[in-house]
C-alpha positions as a printed NumPy array, in Angstrom:
array([[  87.749,    7.346, -231.126],
       [  84.367,    5.701, -230.641],
       [  81.623,    6.673, -228.188],
       [  82.575,    4.134, -225.54 ],
       [  86.193,    5.337, -225.567],
       [  85.044,    8.932, -225.177],
       [  82.618,    8.149, -222.376],
       [  85.314,    6.158, -220.549],
       [  87.154,    9.461, -220.077],
       [  84.426,   10.636, -217.702],
       [  84.196,    8.886, -214.347],
       [  82.708,    9.577, -210.935],
       [  85.092,    9.082, -208.032],
       [  83.693,    9.343, -204.502],
       [  86.725,   11.253, -203.185],
       [  86.919,   13.835, -205.972],
       [  84.733,   16.869, -206.505],
       [  82.07 ,   15.553, -204.133],
       [  81.47 ,   12.494, -206.285],
       [  80.631,   14.503, -209.393],
       [  81.808,   13.098, -212.71 ],
       [  85.322,   14.227, -213.61 ],
       [  87.424,   14.048, -216.745],
       [  90.177,   11.42 , -216.677],
       [  90.541,   11.583, -212.904],
       [  91.32 ,   15.307, -212.952],
       [  89.493,   17.821, -210.814],
       [  87.71 ,   19.136, -213.876],
       [  84.052,   18.308, -214.377],
       [  82.186,   18.07 , -217.658],
       [  79.999,   20.855, -216.323],
       [  82.997,   23.196, -216.093],
       [  83.874,   22.545, -219.729],
       [  80.283,   22.729, -220.947],
       [  79.683,   25.991, -219.088],
       [  82.669,   27.552, -220.842],
       [  81.452,   26.347, -224.237],
       [  77.921,   27.58 , -223.522],
       [  79.344,   30.995, -222.671],
       [  80.922,   31.158, -226.103],
       [  84.436,   29.9  , -225.4  ],
       [  86.174,   28.132, -228.24 ],
       [  87.666,   24.681, -227.875],
       [  91.075,   26.355, -227.916],
       [  90.067,   28.617, -225.017],
       [  88.945,   25.605, -222.997],
       [  92.227,   23.835, -223.67 ],
       [  94.136,   26.988, -222.706],
       [  92.16 ,   27.269, -219.462],
       [  92.71 ,   23.588, -218.65 ],
       [  96.062,   22.575, -220.18 ],
       [  95.769,   19.002, -218.85 ],
       [  92.772,   18.384, -221.107],
       [  92.918,   16.994, -224.614],
       [  90.616,   17.76 , -227.521],
       [  88.996,   14.342, -227.076],
       [  88.027,   15.352, -223.532],
       [  85.874,   18.133, -224.955],
       [  84.27 ,   15.643, -227.329],
       [  83.667,   13.377, -224.334],
       [  81.922,   16.176, -222.437],
       [  79.646,   16.931, -225.369],
       [  78.756,   13.284, -225.842],
       [  78.211,   12.86 , -222.095],
       [  75.795,   15.801, -222.086],
       [  73.959,   14.448, -225.122],
       [  73.549,   11.061, -223.462],
       [  72.273,   12.684, -220.259],
       [  69.65 ,   14.657, -222.144],
       [  68.508,   11.454, -223.846],
       [  68.172,    9.807, -220.443],
       [  66.202,   12.727, -219.007],
       [  63.942,   12.796, -222.067],
       [  63.322,    9.081, -221.637],
       [  62.387,    9.548, -217.994],
       [  60.024,   12.403, -218.837],
       [  58.247,   10.235, -221.39 ],
       [  57.49 ,    7.543, -218.808]])
């Protein structure tokens, strides 16, 4: 799966989660997944906690976060 396919899994919908980005239209945000990973959870633990997610959704969250940090770094350099 390429980067654009992964990033397409994360969308912001005005009526869901206060407009925050969500994964594949679910009420699960990348932040929820990333917070679990940052706390030491394994990918398997994340998938157990959120059975509707797929392994590619975790990859999408990581890529999404990486892209956001690149954007913030670019803004700071201006």
